[in-house]
C-alpha positions in Angstrom: -45.4 36.3 -20.9 -46.7 34.1 -23.7 -47.0 30.4 -24.3 -44.6 27.4 -24.2 -45.0 23.9 -25.8 -43.4 20.8 -24.3 -43.5 17.9 -26.8 -43.0 14.5 -25.2 -44.7 14.7 -21.8 -45.4 11.5 -20.0 -45.3 10.8 -16.3 -45.4 13.7 -13.9 -42.0 12.6 -12.5 -40.3 12.8 -15.9 -38.3 15.4 -17.7 -41.3 16.6 -19.7 -43.3 17.2 -16.6 -40.4 19.0 -14.9 -40.1 21.3 -17.9 -43.8 22.1 -17.8 -43.7 22.9 -14.1 -40.5 25.1 -14.6 -41.9 27.1 -17.5 -45.2 27.6 -15.7 -43.4 28.8 -12.6 -41.8 31.5 -14.8 -45.3 32.8 -15.9 -45.6 31.0 -19.2 -48.8 29.3 -20.2 -47.7 25.7 -20.9 -49.1 23.3 -23.4 -48.1 19.7 -22.6 -48.1 17.4 -25.6 -48.0 13.7 -25.3 -49.7 10.5 -26.3 -51.5 9.5 -23.1 -54.4 11.8 -22.1 -54.6 10.5 -18.6 -51.0 11.3 -17.9 -51.3 14.7 -19.5 -54.3 15.6 -17.4 -52.6 14.6 -14.2 -49.6 16.7 -15.0 -51.7 19.7 -16.0 -53.7 19.5 -12.8 -50.5 19.5 -10.8 -49.3 22.7 -12.5 -52.6 24.4 -12.0 -52.7 23.4 -8.3 -49.4 25.1 -7.9 -50.8 28.3 -9.4 -49.6 27.9 -13.0 -51.4 27.9 -16.3 -51.3 24.7 -18.4 -53.3 22.8 -21.0 -53.1 19.2 -22.2 -52.7 18.4 -25.9 -52.9 14.7 -26.9 -50.9 14.3 -30.1 -48.6 12.1 -32.2 -45.4 13.9 -32.8 -44.8 11.9 -36.0 -47.9 13.6 -37.6 -47.5 17.0 -39.1 -51.1 17.9 -38.4 -50.7 17.1 -34.7 -47.5 19.2 -34.5 -49.3 22.1 -36.2 -52.3 21.6 -33.9 -50.1 22.2 -30.8 -48.9 25.5 -32.2 -52.5 26.4 -33.1 -53.6 25.8 -29.5 -51.0 28.3 -28.3 -52.0 30.9 -30.8 -55.7 30.4 -29.9 -54.9 31.0 -26.2 -52.6 34.0 -26.8 -54.6 35.8 -29.4 -52.4 34.9 -32.3 -49.0 35.0 -30.8 -46.8 31.9 -31.4 -45.0 30.2 -28.5 -41.9 31.9 -27.0 -40.4 28.6 -25.9 -40.7 25.1 -27.5 -39.0 22.0 -26.0 -38.9 18.9 -28.2 -38.5 16.1 -25.6 -40.1 13.2 -27.5 -38.1 9.9 -27.7 -38.4 6.2 -27.5 -35.3 4.5 -26.1 -36.0 1.2 -27.8 -33.5 -1.6 -27.6 -33.0 -4.7 -29.7 -30.2 -6.9 -31.1 -29.5 -6.0 -34.7 -30.3 -9.5 -36.0 -33.8 -9.3 -34.4 -34.5 -5.7 -35.4 -37.3 -5.3 -37.9 -37.6 -2.6 -40.5 -40.6 -1.1 -38.5 -38.7 -1.1 -35.3 -35.8 0.9 -36.8 -38.1 3.3 -38.6 -40.2 3.9 -35.4 -37.2 5.3 -33.6 -36.4 7.5 -36.5 -39.9 8.8 -36.9 -40.2 9.9 -33.2 -36.7 11.4 -32.8 -35.6 12.7 -36.2 -38.8 13.1 -38.2 -40.7 14.5 -35.3 -37.9 17.0 -34.6 -38.0 18.1 -38.2 -41.8 18.6 -38.1 -41.4 20.6 -34.9 -38.6 22.7 -36.3 -40.4 23.4 -39.5 -43.5 24.6 -37.7 -41.4 26.7 -35.3 -39.8 28.4 -38.3 -43.1 29.1 -39.9 -44.7 30.5 -36.7 -41.8 32.0 -34.7 -39.4 33.4 -37.3 -41.7 36.2 -38.5 -41.6 37.7 -35.0 -37.8 37.2 -34.9 -37.8 35.8 -31.3 -38.2 32.6 -29.4 -36.3 29.5 -28.2 -36.4 25.9 -29.5 -34.6 23.3 -27.4 -34.1 19.6 -28.4 -33.4 16.8 -25.8 -30.4 14.8 -26.8 -28.8 11.8 -25.2 -25.5 9.9 -25.0 -26.6 8.1 -28.1 -26.7 11.4 -30.0 -22.9 11.0 -30.1 -22.1 7.3 -29.6 -23.8 4.2 -30.9 -23.7 1.1 -28.8 -25.8 -2.1 -29.0 -28.6 -2.8 -28.3 -29.5 0.9 -29.0 -28.4 1.1 -32.6 -31.8 2.3 -33.9 -32.1 4.8 -31.1 -28.6 6.1 -31.6 -29.2 6.5 -35.4 -32.4 8.4 -34.7 -30.8 10.7 -32.0 -27.8 11.5 -34.2 -30.2 12.5 -36.9 -32.2 14.6 -34.5 -28.9 16.3 -33.5 -28.2 17.1 -37.1 -31.7 18.6 -37.5 -31.1 20.8 -34.4 -27.7 22.0 -35.6 -29.0 22.8 -39.1 -32.0 24.7 -37.6 -29.6 26.7 -35.3 -27.6 27.9 -38.3 -30.6 28.7 -40.4 -32.9 30.2 -37.7 -30.4 31.9 -35.5 -29.9 34.8 -37.8 -33.6 35.2 -37.9 -33.8 35.6 -34.1 -34.7 32.1 -33.0 -32.4 30.5 -30.4 -32.0 26.8 -31.2 -30.2 24.6 -28.7 -29.5 20.9 -28.3 -28.9 19.4 -24.8 -27.1 16.1 -24.5 -28.3 14.3 -21.4 -25.4 12.0 -20.6 -26.6 9.9 -17.7 -29.6 8.2 -16.1 -32.5 10.6 -15.5 -33.9 10.3 -12.0 -37.5 10.0 -13.1 -40.4 7.6 -13.0 -39.3 5.6 -16.0 -36.2 4.2 -14.3 -37.3 4.3 -10.7 -40.5 2.4 -11.4 -39.0 -0.2 -13.7 -35.5 -0.6 -12.5 -35.1 0.7 -8.9 -31.9 -1.3 -8.6 -30.2 1.2 -10.9 -30.7 4.1 -8.5 -29.5 1.9 -5.6 -26.4 1.0 -7.6 -25.6 4.6 -8.7 -26.1 6.0 -5.2 -26.6 9.6 -4.0 -26.3 12.1 -6.9 -25.6 9.3 -9.3 -28.7 10.1 -11.4 -29.6 13.4 -13.1 -32.2 15.4 -11.3 -35.2 16.3 -13.6 -35.5 19.7 -11.8 -31.9 20.4 -12.4 -32.3 19.6 -16.1 -35.4 21.9 -16.2 -33.3 24.7 -14.7 -30.8 24.3 -17.6 -33.6 24.6 -20.2 -34.7 27.8 -18.6 -31.2 29.1 -18.5 -30.9 28.5 -22.2 -34.1 30.4 -22.9 -33.0 33.3 -20.8 -29.6 33.7 -22.5 -29.0 37.1 -24.1 -28.7 37.2 -27.9 -25.1 38.2 -27.7 -24.1 34.8 -26.1 -26.3 31.9 -27.3 -25.4 28.3 -26.6 -26.0 25.8 -29.4 -25.1 22.6 -27.5 -24.2 21.5 -24.0 -23.9 18.2 -22.2 -25.1 17.4 -18.7 -24.1 14.5 -16.5 -23.8 13.7 -12.7 -20.3 14.3 -11.3 -19.9 10.5 -10.8 -20.6 9.7 -14.5 -17.6 8.4 -16.5 -17.2 9.8 -20.0 
């Protein structure tokens, strides 16, 4: 059925890992892209143990050559065919008061979220558009729409990423590429929060956090949509979340 790339894969119990497992379960060969080889290897082994096909690609999403290398890895595996599904899930939810924020801190958020999204979109356009098919999905956040301290840098970066996604949808949609942006409005029930701040899960209670597997189901739903009814943007939150 082809290959899929997931950019921004960290812990197994995170959204990136859940996306890899979901796509592999549907028969795609998954290429998990992240910064930490050990985490990638553990996630890939889990996919393979469940009967799926997966490969690890250690890369920096802020480097054009690394983004291109992930697409190259897919084409090498598939005999020249580009990925049919790409998920850009990279992000760095960094926080700092504005008076203490350095130039480098602000730019780092922009490079991962906005610049990396641009690099991914450009490579997808070059590889996928000639075949007039494929799906490209970007992970958004509450900060994509609303900026609050101490996440000003992150919000600026996610808003820019959203703009990239919307522009790509309008340019690549008529060429047969489905581009979507998913706003995750709530706390993800993954290792990042559960390991560092378990009190948050206790405070939110049952179904107060967003299931990573439920999120992955939505990504697959977007990929499976018929061309006559494509979604550009949707938002997801627990039923308890105020908004």
